[in-house]
C-alpha positions, 0 to 999 in steps of 0.5 A: 649488761652481762647475761645472768649466770646459768648456774645449772650449766656452770655446774655441768661445765665443771663436771659436777652434778646439777641438782634440781629442786622440783616445783609443784605447789610452791608459788611465791617469790621465795621459791628460788631462795629456798632451793638455793639456800638448801643446796640446789642449782636449778628449779624444775618448774613443772608445767606438765604435772604441776598446776602452774600457769605461765604467769606462775612460772614467770613470777618464780623464774624472774625472782630466781634469776637473782637468787643463785638458782636457775629456773627451768620449766617442764612443758608438755611436748605439744605446748610449744607456746608455754615454753617460749612464753616462759623463756621470754619471761625469765626461764633459762631452760626447757625440759620437754617430755616424751621425746621419742626420736631425732625428728621430735628433738629437732622440732624442739630445738627449732622452737627454743633456739634463736636463728640460725640454730632455730626459729624462736621469735624475739620478744619480751623484756630482757630479764636475762639481762636484769632488764638492761638494754641489750640488742638482739644481735648481742642477746640472741647468740648469748641466749642460744649458748645459755638456755638449756634444752633437755629432751626426756627419754621415757619409752623403749623407742626413745632409748633405741633412738638415743644415738640420733637424739643425742646427735641433734645440734642444740639438744643439751641433755637427754633426761630419763623420766624413769617412772614413765620408762618403767611403765612403757616397758611393762615393769612399772615402778621397777626403777632398778630393773636390769633393763632400766639399768641397761637403758641408762648405760645405752643413753649414757654412752650416746651422750658421751659420744656426742658431748651431751649430758645424761639426766635422771628423774624419778629415781629417789632411793639412794642405792639406785641413784648412786648406781645411775649417777655412776653411769653418767647421770649429772642433770639430776631431779633430786625431788620436789617441794611436796615430797621434801615438805612431807618427809621433813614434816613427818620426821618432825611429827614422829619425833614430837609424838615420841616425846609424849 
């Protein structure tokens, strides 16, 4: 039984942009279908700021595996067990916030990669194989290749340490949490500030040197997004369910009110 396709990794491997659909409020099995139908490559199932349980994440992830979109969870840095249980139950990647140095990045790799790269425990139904029979000897190296691990860059310390974080084997993506970065820089909300742009340049260069991908979250205006993508950002959190719904609903209400 072949492993399911990681559409996010596939898009990145082709040199394209991997577009993420943020999940805060949606809970049903149609979540992945909605994201795939609207042109997204991966789900950003937010267990850091969204009120989702591991069970919620598992149900969304299991459905998404056959819907043409890759389920990836964001878990709090210290909630290792939530990440491993999510991976055991359908998720195909983990985003970890507030990673400030290579030592923290190495801990994350140890938790979420199987031996010999890491120390993740084997268990759970083989959802990545459509519940087909698969041996650990086959599945573990394939999952190590397919699972995506992203470390979030959200402080000046993390930017300073980008070179060493990018050098950690098993890390795939260095992803900006741009909003938190501006806050820790003392310029909250100024996502286009020259110091933030300089941070993107620095991290993008480190990623290029070590064969890693730069990611971008918290940048939703078109001008700044275009600029940072030009600097190398390719793993893109494009927005989230409630912002998409509110934008479309507001536009529709404005149109209909205008007819009265």
